[in-house]
C-alpha positions as CSV (number, residue, x, y, z in Angstrom):
1,M,78.1,50.7,15.7
2,K,75.9,52.3,18.4
3,I,76.4,52.4,22.1
4,I,73.2,52.6,24.2
5,S,73.2,53.5,27.9
6,A,70.1,52.2,29.7
7,S,68.7,51.1,33.0
8,I,65.9,48.7,34.0
9,D,63.5,48.5,37.0
10,L,64.5,45.2,38.6
11,K,61.2,45.1,40.5
12,K,59.4,44.6,37.2
13,I,61.3,41.4,36.3
14,D,58.9,38.4,36.1
15,K,61.0,35.7,37.8
16,T,58.9,33.0,36.1
17,K,60.5,34.1,32.9
18,I,64.0,33.4,34.0
19,V,65.3,30.5,31.9
20,N,67.8,28.1,33.5
21,H,70.2,26.7,31.0
22,K,71.9,23.4,31.1
23,N,75.3,25.2,31.3
24,G,74.3,26.5,34.8
25,C,73.5,30.0,33.7
26,A,70.2,31.7,34.2
27,Y,68.9,34.0,31.4
28,F,66.2,36.7,31.3
29,N,65.2,37.5,27.7
30,I,64.6,41.2,26.9
31,T,63.7,43.1,23.8
32,I,65.4,46.4,23.0
33,I,63.6,48.8,20.7
34,I,65.5,51.8,19.3
35,G,63.2,54.5,18.0
36,D,63.8,57.1,15.3
37,E,62.9,60.0,17.5
38,K,64.0,61.0,21.0
39,N,61.6,61.9,23.9
40,Q,61.8,64.9,26.2
41,Y,64.6,63.2,28.1
42,E,66.7,62.5,24.9
43,Q,65.9,58.8,25.2
44,D,65.4,56.8,22.1
45,T,65.5,53.2,23.5
46,S,62.9,51.1,25.3
47,I,63.5,47.8,27.0
48,C,60.7,45.3,27.6
49,I,60.4,41.7,28.6
50,S,60.6,39.4,25.5
51,Q,57.2,37.9,24.5
52,S,56.6,34.4,23.4
53,K,55.0,33.8,20.0
54,E,51.7,33.0,21.7
55,E,51.8,36.3,23.7
56,R,52.5,38.2,20.5
57,E,49.6,36.5,18.7
58,R,47.2,37.3,21.6
59,K,48.5,40.8,21.5
60,D,49.4,40.8,25.1
61,K,50.5,44.2,26.5
62,R,54.3,44.6,26.6
63,I,55.9,45.0,30.0
64,Y,58.4,47.8,29.9
65,L,61.4,47.5,32.1
66,G,63.2,50.8,31.4
67,N,64.6,53.3,28.9
68,G,67.9,54.3,27.5
69,K,69.5,56.6,25.0
70,T,72.1,56.4,22.3
71,V,75.4,57.9,23.6
72,Y,77.5,57.0,20.6
73,D,76.6,56.5,17.0
74,K,79.4,55.8,14.6
75,P,78.8,56.9,11.0
76,K,77.6,54.0,8.8
77,S,80.4,54.3,6.2
78,D,83.3,56.4,5.1
79,T,81.5,57.4,1.9
80,S,80.3,60.6,3.5
81,Q,83.9,61.6,3.9
82,T,84.7,60.8,0.3
83,N,81.7,62.8,-0.9
84,N,82.6,65.8,1.3
85,S,86.2,65.7,-0.1
86,Q,84.9,65.6,-3.6
87,E,82.5,68.5,-2.9
88,G,85.4,70.4,-1.4
89,N,87.5,70.0,-4.5
90,I,84.6,71.2,-6.7
91,L,84.2,74.2,-4.5
92,D,87.9,74.9,-4.6
93,N,87.9,74.8,-8.4
94,T,85.0,77.2,-8.7
95,N,86.8,79.7,-6.4
96,D,89.6,79.9,-9.0
97,D,87.4,81.8,-11.4
98,L,86.7,84.6,-9.0
99,P,88.1,88.0,-9.9
100,F,89.7,88.7,-6.5
């Protein structure tokens, strides 16, 4: 699990892309890109307006709305703790052979 904190520039929202749903809600589709590296502001997330298939095929330029950063990143599994415990046991056993 990751928690991302981000903000968007509301002035950049293209109101023609707001989709009114039959349930009465209005949706604005975005794309969130999480990069492998952080920039100078410790940000690793970009938010842009979602593109249609046609826009992607035409290679239209993405419209970026804002940036964000990962503020919490839970370890993927508990196997790292198991491995660390096993390594600790191995190290403890090797210390028993020391002359002091």
